[in-house]
Gaussian input, Z-matrix of N, CA and C with variables (Angstrom, degrees):
# hf/3-21g

backbone

0 1
 N
 C     1     B1
 C     2     B2     1     A1
 N     3     B3     2     A2     1     D1
 C     4     B4     3     A3     2     D2
 C     5     B5     4     A4     3     D3
 N     6     B6     5     A5     4     D4
 C     7     B7     6     A6     5     D5
 C     8     B8     7     A7     6     D6
 N     9     B9     8     A8     7     D7
 C    10    B10     9     A9     8     D8
 C    11    B11    10    A10     9     D9
 N    12    B12    11    A11    10    D10
 C    13    B13    12    A12    11    D11
 C    14    B14    13    A13    12    D12
 N    15    B15    14    A14    13    D13
 C    16    B16    15    A15    14    D14
 C    17    B17    16    A16    15    D15
 N    18    B18    17    A17    16    D16
 C    19    B19    18    A18    17    D17
 C    20    B20    19    A19    18    D18
 N    21    B21    20    A20    19    D19
 C    22    B22    21    A21    20    D20
 C    23    B23    22    A22    21    D21
 N    24    B24    23    A23    22    D22
 C    25    B25    24    A24    23    D23
 C    26    B26    25    A25    24    D24
 N    27    B27    26    A26    25    D25
 C    28    B28    27    A27    26    D26
 C    29    B29    28    A28    27    D27
 N    30    B30    29    A29    28    D28
 C    31    B31    30    A30    29    D29
 C    32    B32    31    A31    30    D30
 N    33    B33    32    A32    31    D31
 C    34    B34    33    A33    32    D32
 C    35    B35    34    A34    33    D33
 N    36    B36    35    A35    34    D34
 C    37    B37    36    A36    35    D35
 C    38    B38    37    A37    36    D36
 N    39    B39    38    A38    37    D37
 C    40    B40    39    A39    38    D38
 C    41    B41    40    A40    39    D39
 N    42    B42    41    A41    40    D40
 C    43    B43    42    A42    41    D41
 C    44    B44    43    A43    42    D42
 N    45    B45    44    A44    43    D43
 C    46    B46    45    A45    44    D44
 C    47    B47    46    A46    45    D45
 N    48    B48    47    A47    46    D46
 C    49    B49    48    A48    47    D47
 C    50    B50    49    A49    48    D48
 N    51    B51    50    A50    49    D49
 C    52    B52    51    A51    50    D50
 C    53    B53    52    A52    51    D51
 N    54    B54    53    A53    52    D52
 C    55    B55    54    A54    53    D53
 C    56    B56    55    A55    54    D54
 N    57    B57    56    A56    55    D55
 C    58    B58    57    A57    56    D56
 C    59    B59    58    A58    57    D57
 N    60    B60    59    A59    58    D58
 C    61    B61    60    A60    59    D59
 C    62    B62    61    A61    60    D60
 N    63    B63    62    A62    61    D61
 C    64    B64    63    A63    62    D62
 C    65    B65    64    A64    63    D63
 N    66    B66    65    A65    64    D64
 C    67    B67    66    A66    65    D65
 C    68    B68    67    A67    66    D66
 N    69    B69    68    A68    67    D67
 C    70    B70    69    A69    68    D68
 C    71    B71    70    A70    69    D69
 N    72    B72    71    A71    70    D70
 C    73    B73    72    A72    71    D71
 C    74    B74    73    A73    72    D72
 N    75    B75    74    A74    73    D73
 C    76    B76    75    A75    74    D74
 C    77    B77    76    A76    75    D75
 N    78    B78    77    A77    76    D76
 C    79    B79    78    A78    77    D77
 C    80    B80    79    A79    78    D78
 N    81    B81    80    A80    79    D79
 C    82    B82    81    A81    80    D80
 C    83    B83    82    A82    81    D81
 N    84    B84    83    A83    82    D82
 C    85    B85    84    A84    83    D83
 C    86    B86    85    A85    84    D84
 N    87    B87    86    A86    85    D85
 C    88    B88    87    A87    86    D86
 C    89    B89    88    A88    87    D87
 N    90    B90    89    A89    88    D88
 C    91    B91    90    A90    89    D89
 C    92    B92    91    A91    90    D90
 N    93    B93    92    A92    91    D91
 C    94    B94    93    A93    92    D92
 C    95    B95    94    A94    93    D93
 N    96    B96    95    A95    94    D94
 C    97    B97    96    A96    95    D95
 C    98    B98    97    A97    96    D96
 N    99    B99    98    A98    97    D97
 C   100   B100    99    A99    98    D98
 C   101   B101   100   A100    99    D99
 N   102   B102   101   A101   100   D100
 C   103   B103   102   A102   101   D101
 C   104   B104   103   A103   102   D102
 N   105   B105   104   A104   103   D103
 C   106   B106   105   A105   104   D104
 C   107   B107   106   A106   105   D105
 N   108   B108   107   A107   106   D106
 C   109   B109   108   A108   107   D107
 C   110   B110   109   A109   108   D108
 N   111   B111   110   A110   109   D109
 C   112   B112   111   A111   110   D110
 C   113   B113   112   A112   111   D111
 N   114   B114   113   A113   112   D112
 C   115   B115   114   A114   113   D113
 C   116   B116   115   A115   114   D114
 N   117   B117   116   A116   115   D115
 C   118   B118   117   A117   116   D116
 C   119   B119   118   A118   117   D117
 N   120   B120   119   A119   118   D118
 C   121   B121   120   A120   119   D119
 C   122   B122   121   A121   120   D120
 N   123   B123   122   A122   121   D121
 C   124   B124   123   A123   122   D122
 C   125   B125   124   A124   123   D123
 N   126   B126   125   A125   124   D124
 C   127   B127   126   A126   125   D125
 C   128   B128   127   A127   126   D126
 N   129   B129   128   A128   127   D127
 C   130   B130   129   A129   128   D128
 C   131   B131   130   A130   129   D129
 N   132   B132   131   A131   130   D130
 C   133   B133   132   A132   131   D131
 C   134   B134   133   A133   132   D132
 N   135   B135   134   A134   133   D133
 C   136   B136   135   A135   134   D134
 C   137   B137   136   A136   135   D135
 N   138   B138   137   A137   136   D136
 C   139   B139   138   A138   137   D137
 C   140   B140   139   A139   138   D138
 N   141   B141   140   A140   139   D139
 C   142   B142   141   A141   140   D140
 C   143   B143   142   A142   141   D141
 N   144   B144   143   A143   142   D142
 C   145   B145   144   A144   143   D143
 C   146   B146   145   A145   144   D144
 N   147   B147   146   A146   145   D145
 C   148   B148   147   A147   146   D146
 C   149   B149   148   A148   147   D147
 N   150   B150   149   A149   148   D148
 C   151   B151   150   A150   149   D149
 C   152   B152   151   A151   150   D150
 N   153   B153   152   A152   151   D151
 C   154   B154   153   A153   152   D152
 C   155   B155   154   A154   153   D153
 N   156   B156   155   A155   154   D154
 C   157   B157   156   A156   155   D155
 C   158   B158   157   A157   156   D156
 N   159   B159   158   A158   157   D157
 C   160   B160   159   A159   158   D158
 C   161   B161   160   A160   159   D159
 N   162   B162   161   A161   160   D160
 C   163   B163   162   A162   161   D161
 C   164   B164   163   A163   162   D162
 N   165   B165   164   A164   163   D163
 C   166   B166   165   A165   164   D164
 C   167   B167   166   A166   165   D165
 N   168   B168   167   A167   166   D166
 C   169   B169   168   A168   167   D167
 C   170   B170   169   A169   168   D168
 N   171   B171   170   A170   169   D169
 C   172   B172   171   A171   170   D170
 C   173   B173   172   A172   171   D171
 N   174   B174   173   A173   172   D172
 C   175   B175   174   A174   173   D173
 C   176   B176   175   A175   174   D174
 N   177   B177   176   A176   175   D175
 C   178   B178   177   A177   176   D176
 C   179   B179   178   A178   177   D177
 N   180   B180   179   A179   178   D178
 C   181   B181   180   A180   179   D179
 C   182   B182   181   A181   180   D180
 N   183   B183   182   A182   181   D181
 C   184   B184   183   A183   182   D182
 C   185   B185   184   A184   183   D183
 N   186   B186   185   A185   184   D184
 C   187   B187   186   A186   185   D185
 C   188   B188   187   A187   186   D186
 N   189   B189   188   A188   187   D187
 C   190   B190   189   A189   188   D188
 C   191   B191   190   A190   189   D189
 N   192   B192   191   A191   190   D190
 C   193   B193   192   A192   191   D191
 C   194   B194   193   A193   192   D192
 N   195   B195   194   A194   193   D193
 C   196   B196   195   A195   194   D194
 C   197   B197   196   A196   195   D195
 N   198   B198   197   A197   196   D196
 C   199   B199   198   A198   197   D197
 C   200   B200   199   A199   198   D198
 N   201   B201   200   A200   199   D199
 C   202   B202   201   A201   200   D200
 C   203   B203   202   A202   201   D201
 N   204   B204   203   A203   202   D202
 C   205   B205   204   A204   203   D203
 C   206   B206   205   A205   204   D204
 N   207   B207   206   A206   205   D205
 C   208   B208   207   A207   206   D206
 C   209   B209   208   A208   207   D207
 N   210   B210   209   A209   208   D208
 C   211   B211   210   A210   209   D209
 C   212   B212   211   A211   210   D210
 N   213   B213   212   A212   211   D211
 C   214   B214   213   A213   212   D212
 C   215   B215   214   A214   213   D213
 N   216   B216   215   A215   214   D214
 C   217   B217   216   A216   215   D215
 C   218   B218   217   A217   216   D216
 N   219   B219   218   A218   217   D217
 C   220   B220   219   A219   218   D218
 C   221   B221   220   A220   219   D219
 N   222   B222   221   A221   220   D220
 C   223   B223   222   A222   221   D221
 C   224   B224   223   A223   222   D222
 N   225   B225   224   A224   223   D223
 C   226   B226   225   A225   224   D224
 C   227   B227   226   A226   225   D225
 N   228   B228   227   A227   226   D226
 C   229   B229   228   A228   227   D227
 C   230   B230   229   A229   228   D228
 N   231   B231   230   A230   229   D229
 C   232   B232   231   A231   230   D230
 C   233   B233   232   A232   231   D231
 N   234   B234   233   A233   232   D232
 C   235   B235   234   A234   233   D233
 C   236   B236   235   A235   234   D234

   B1=1.4393
   B2=1.5253
   B3=1.2902
   B4=1.4644
   B5=1.5318
   B6=1.3215
   B7=1.4658
   B8=1.5184
   B9=1.3044
   B10=1.4619
   B11=1.5228
   B12=1.3195
   B13=1.4612
   B14=1.5230
   B15=1.3181
   B16=1.4702
   B17=1.5297
   B18=1.3537
   B19=1.4654
   B20=1.5298
   B21=1.3244
   B22=1.4638
   B23=1.5248
   B24=1.3420
   B25=1.4651
   B26=1.5227
   B27=1.3131
   B28=1.4646
   B29=1.5262
   B30=1.3556
   B31=1.4621
   B32=1.5309
   B33=1.3227
   B34=1.4611
   B35=1.5260
   B36=1.3024
   B37=1.4707
   B38=1.5239
   B39=1.3221
   B40=1.4658
   B41=1.5252
   B42=1.3390
   B43=1.4663
   B44=1.5288
   B45=1.3139
   B46=1.4635
   B47=1.5228
   B48=1.3217
   B49=1.4641
   B50=1.5264
   B51=1.3246
   B52=1.4609
   B53=1.5264
   B54=1.3264
   B55=1.4632
   B56=1.5309
   B57=1.3183
   B58=1.4599
   B59=1.5209
   B60=1.3143
   B61=1.4558
   B62=1.5179
   B63=1.3203
   B64=1.4710
   B65=1.5226
   B66=1.3201
   B67=1.4611
   B68=1.5196
   B69=1.3196
   B70=1.4642
   B71=1.5194
   B72=1.3365
   B73=1.4595
   B74=1.5274
   B75=1.2992
   B76=1.4712
   B77=1.5216
   B78=1.3191
   B79=1.4544
   B80=1.5284
   B81=1.3242
   B82=1.4624
   B83=1.5283
   B84=1.3160
   B85=1.4576
   B86=1.5183
   B87=1.3346
   B88=1.4571
   B89=1.5147
   B90=1.3285
   B91=1.4568
   B92=1.5181
   B93=1.3094
   B94=1.4566
   B95=1.5182
   B96=1.3306
   B97=1.4577
   B98=1.5181
   B99=1.3029
   B100=1.4533
   B101=1.5212
   B102=1.3119
   B103=1.4610
   B104=1.5245
   B105=1.3224
   B106=1.4644
   B107=1.5246
   B108=1.3079
   B109=1.4609
   B110=1.5216
   B111=1.3183
   B112=1.4614
   B113=1.5235
   B114=1.3332
   B115=1.4600
   B116=1.5330
   B117=1.3081
   B118=1.4616
   B119=1.5316
   B120=1.3291
   B121=1.4649
   B122=1.5299
   B123=1.3511
   B124=1.4569
   B125=1.5327
   B126=1.3291
   B127=1.4656
   B128=1.5217
   B129=1.3388
   B130=1.4636
   B131=1.5293
   B132=1.3358
   B133=1.4627
   B134=1.5265
   B135=1.3442
   B136=1.4609
   B137=1.5256
   B138=1.3277
   B139=1.4649
   B140=1.5235
   B141=1.3344
   B142=1.4587
   B143=1.5302
   B144=1.3364
   B145=1.4675
   B146=1.5297
   B147=1.3235
   B148=1.4661
   B149=1.5245
   B150=1.3379
   B151=1.4615
   B152=1.5248
   B153=1.3299
   B154=1.4654
   B155=1.5286
   B156=1.3384
   B157=1.4603
   B158=1.5114
   B159=1.3245
   B160=1.4626
   B161=1.5229
   B162=1.3123
   B163=1.4739
   B164=1.5325
   B165=1.3152
   B166=1.4640
   B167=1.5365
   B168=1.3425
   B169=1.4656
   B170=1.5244
   B171=1.3228
   B172=1.4627
   B173=1.5229
   B174=1.3195
   B175=1.4578
   B176=1.5282
   B177=1.3222
   B178=1.4586
   B179=1.5298
   B180=1.3250
   B181=1.4615
   B182=1.5320
   B183=1.3157
   B184=1.4667
   B185=1.5231
   B186=1.3348
   B187=1.4661
   B188=1.5291
   B189=1.3385
   B190=1.4608
   B191=1.5300
   B192=1.3179
   B193=1.4699
   B194=1.5273
   B195=1.3216
   B196=1.4648
   B197=1.5220
   B198=1.3231
   B199=1.4665
   B200=1.5269
   B201=1.3223
   B202=1.4680
   B203=1.5269
   B204=1.3179
   B205=1.4677
   B206=1.5240
   B207=1.3109
   B208=1.4707
   B209=1.5292
   B210=1.3308
   B211=1.4679
   B212=1.5303
   B213=1.3200
   B214=1.4692
   B215=1.5280
   B216=1.3031
   B217=1.4595
   B218=1.5262
   B219=1.3348
   B220=1.4545
   B221=1.5176
   B222=1.3404
   B223=1.4647
   B224=1.5269
   B225=1.3287
   B226=1.4624
   B227=1.5311
   B228=1.3301
   B229=1.4757
   B230=1.5241
   B231=1.3273
   B232=1.4510
   B233=1.5133
   B234=1.2927
   B235=1.4720
   B236=1.4953
   A1=109.38
   A2=116.23
   A3=121.96
   A4=108.87
   A5=115.62
   A6=121.82
   A7=109.87
   A8=116.88
   A9=122.05
   A10=107.88
   A11=116.31
   A12=120.66
   A13=110.86
   A14=117.00
   A15=120.01
   A16=112.70
   A17=117.41
   A18=121.08
   A19=113.35
   A20=117.59
   A21=121.14
   A22=110.80
   A23=115.19
   A24=119.57
   A25=107.66
   A26=116.73
   A27=120.76
   A28=110.53
   A29=116.22
   A30=119.36
   A31=111.40
   A32=117.50
   A33=121.04
   A34=110.00
   A35=114.79
   A36=119.85
   A37=110.98
   A38=117.38
   A39=121.55
   A40=111.17
   A41=117.01
   A42=120.35
   A43=110.15
   A44=117.11
   A45=121.34
   A46=110.72
   A47=116.98
   A48=120.31
   A49=110.87
   A50=116.43
   A51=120.46
   A52=110.45
   A53=117.28
   A54=121.11
   A55=111.85
   A56=116.57
   A57=120.85
   A58=112.77
   A59=116.10
   A60=120.07
   A61=112.64
   A62=115.97
   A63=120.46
   A64=108.77
   A65=115.28
   A66=120.86
   A67=109.24
   A68=116.40
   A69=120.66
   A70=108.31
   A71=115.76
   A72=119.59
   A73=110.91
   A74=115.37
   A75=122.67
   A76=112.37
   A77=118.11
   A78=121.41
   A79=114.49
   A80=116.89
   A81=119.89
   A82=111.40
   A83=114.45
   A84=121.75
   A85=108.05
   A86=116.09
   A87=121.75
   A88=109.16
   A89=115.05
   A90=121.64
   A91=107.62
   A92=117.56
   A93=122.17
   A94=107.51
   A95=115.29
   A96=120.17
   A97=108.58
   A98=117.36
   A99=120.89
   A100=108.80
   A101=115.29
   A102=121.35
   A103=107.82
   A104=117.00
   A105=118.70
   A106=110.68
   A107=115.88
   A108=120.96
   A109=109.48
   A110=116.02
   A111=121.02
   A112=109.20
   A113=116.64
   A114=118.20
   A115=110.05
   A116=116.84
   A117=121.19
   A118=111.98
   A119=117.68
   A120=120.36
   A121=111.20
   A122=116.51
   A123=119.66
   A124=110.66
   A125=116.57
   A126=120.33
   A127=110.61
   A128=116.88
   A129=121.26
   A130=111.19
   A131=116.74
   A132=121.22
   A133=110.30
   A134=116.88
   A135=120.87
   A136=111.07
   A137=117.26
   A138=120.64
   A139=111.23
   A140=116.31
   A141=121.02
   A142=110.58
   A143=116.38
   A144=120.44
   A145=110.90
   A146=116.86
   A147=119.87
   A148=110.91
   A149=117.07
   A150=120.78
   A151=111.15
   A152=116.21
   A153=121.51
   A154=112.73
   A155=116.73
   A156=120.52
   A157=113.67
   A158=116.63
   A159=119.77
   A160=112.67
   A161=117.50
   A162=120.38
   A163=110.98
   A164=117.22
   A165=121.05
   A166=112.76
   A167=117.04
   A168=120.21
   A169=110.80
   A170=116.14
   A171=120.92
   A172=108.57
   A173=117.64
   A174=121.19
   A175=110.47
   A176=117.57
   A177=120.88
   A178=110.97
   A179=116.82
   A180=120.97
   A181=111.18
   A182=116.26
   A183=120.79
   A184=109.96
   A185=116.90
   A186=121.09
   A187=111.01
   A188=117.13
   A189=121.12
   A190=110.98
   A191=117.60
   A192=121.39
   A193=110.84
   A194=116.73
   A195=120.64
   A196=110.19
   A197=116.77
   A198=120.74
   A199=110.79
   A200=117.70
   A201=121.12
   A202=111.04
   A203=117.28
   A204=121.02
   A205=110.65
   A206=117.91
   A207=121.25
   A208=111.15
   A209=116.50
   A210=119.46
   A211=110.25
   A212=115.67
   A213=121.10
   A214=109.91
   A215=117.77
   A216=122.14
   A217=110.52
   A218=116.99
   A219=121.42
   A220=113.11
   A221=118.27
   A222=122.72
   A223=112.72
   A224=116.77
   A225=119.52
   A226=110.63
   A227=115.56
   A228=118.48
   A229=110.68
   A230=115.34
   A231=120.66
   A232=115.03
   A233=116.06
   A234=118.91
   A235=111.03
   D1=137.92
   D2=-179.87
   D3=-104.42
   D4=134.75
   D5=-179.65
   D6=-117.91
   D7=139.71
   D8=171.85
   D9=-76.97
   D10=134.22
   D11=-178.89
   D12=-56.74
   D13=-38.24
   D14=-177.77
   D15=-62.53
   D16=-18.77
   D17=-179.16
   D18=-95.07
   D19=-2.48
   D20=-178.23
   D21=-80.31
   D22=151.19
   D23=172.85
   D24=-72.47
   D25=162.93
   D26=179.89
   D27=-61.54
   D28=-38.25
   D29=179.03
   D30=-65.42
   D31=-41.00
   D32=177.68
   D33=-63.10
   D34=-44.38
   D35=-178.68
   D36=-62.96
   D37=-44.75
   D38=179.44
   D39=-63.89
   D40=-39.27
   D41=179.17
   D42=-64.48
   D43=-43.99
   D44=179.94
   D45=-64.85
   D46=-44.32
   D47=179.25
   D48=-62.86
   D49=-36.69
   D50=178.02
   D51=-64.63
   D52=-43.14
   D53=179.34
   D54=-67.29
   D55=-39.88
   D56=-178.81
   D57=-76.61
   D58=-27.48
   D59=-176.70
   D60=77.92
   D61=21.78
   D62=178.47
   D63=-156.34
   D64=164.32
   D65=176.72
   D66=-77.06
   D67=150.26
   D68=174.81
   D69=-113.37
   D70=146.85
   D71=-176.17
   D72=-98.72
   D73=161.15
   D74=-179.70
   D75=-57.43
   D76=-29.92
   D77=-176.78
   D78=-83.15
   D79=-4.57
   D80=-178.25
   D81=-85.98
   D82=162.60
   D83=173.22
   D84=-120.17
   D85=152.69
   D86=-176.67
   D87=-127.40
   D88=136.04
   D89=174.71
   D90=-132.63
   D91=136.04
   D92=178.98
   D93=-117.78
   D94=132.96
   D95=-178.84
   D96=-135.84
   D97=141.85
   D98=175.09
   D99=-102.50
   D100=148.50
   D101=177.43
   D102=-132.00
   D103=150.43
   D104=178.86
   D105=-63.13
   D106=150.76
   D107=177.25
   D108=-66.15
   D109=151.82
   D110=177.91
   D111=-65.77
   D112=143.46
   D113=174.13
   D114=-60.75
   D115=156.19
   D116=-176.25
   D117=-57.59
   D118=-39.03
   D119=-178.59
   D120=-65.20
   D121=-35.86
   D122=179.68
   D123=-72.64
   D124=-40.33
   D125=177.32
   D126=-60.52
   D127=-37.29
   D128=178.20
   D129=-64.61
   D130=-42.51
   D131=178.22
   D132=-63.96
   D133=-41.28
   D134=179.92
   D135=-64.20
   D136=-42.09
   D137=178.25
   D138=-63.41
   D139=-41.87
   D140=178.66
   D141=-61.97
   D142=-42.48
   D143=179.65
   D144=-62.75
   D145=-39.99
   D146=178.44
   D147=-64.20
   D148=-41.49
   D149=179.51
   D150=-61.73
   D151=-40.24
   D152=-177.97
   D153=-83.62
   D154=-13.01
   D155=-177.97
   D156=82.21
   D157=5.55
   D158=-178.62
   D159=-79.42
   D160=-5.00
   D161=177.40
   D162=-74.09
   D163=-7.46
   D164=-178.21
   D165=-106.56
   D166=8.19
   D167=-179.85
   D168=-66.34
   D169=143.17
   D170=174.84
   D171=-81.19
   D172=166.18
   D173=177.46
   D174=-61.06
   D175=-36.22
   D176=178.31
   D177=-63.55
   D178=-41.39
   D179=178.57
   D180=-66.99
   D181=-39.67
   D182=177.68
   D183=-63.35
   D184=-46.48
   D185=178.91
   D186=-60.05
   D187=-39.65
   D188=179.14
   D189=-65.38
   D190=-40.66
   D191=177.88
   D192=-64.04
   D193=-42.57
   D194=178.60
   D195=-62.96
   D196=-45.11
   D197=179.30
   D198=-61.38
   D199=-41.79
   D200=179.40
   D201=-64.53
   D202=-42.08
   D203=178.81
   D204=-64.46
   D205=-39.03
   D206=178.05
   D207=-66.66
   D208=-40.64
   D209=178.03
   D210=-62.19
   D211=-43.50
   D212=179.15
   D213=-62.78
   D214=-44.25
   D215=178.90
   D216=-60.11
   D217=-43.33
   D218=-177.45
   D219=-69.19
   D220=-22.30
   D221=179.28
   D222=-80.59
   D223=-19.21
   D224=-176.93
   D225=-69.78
   D226=137.33
   D227=178.55
   D228=-68.74
   D229=151.54
   D230=177.38
   D231=80.63
   D232=12.70
   D233=-179.65
   D234=-94.57

């Protein structure tokens, strides 16, 4: 459900602004959605990526890493 900011109570508005970390304007709309928690294996991968700094790779960098891994795989004998 989508709510117009102008129709929110002051407490609702303050809670949303606190979560967003910014002020919201009268002309904005707000929608809240819940999503299931990540499975434990995925959370572990995400934590590992943050530790290594790989969570900040651009799509171009990711594509380059994939291409390099494929080239390396193709060079191995017996493939």
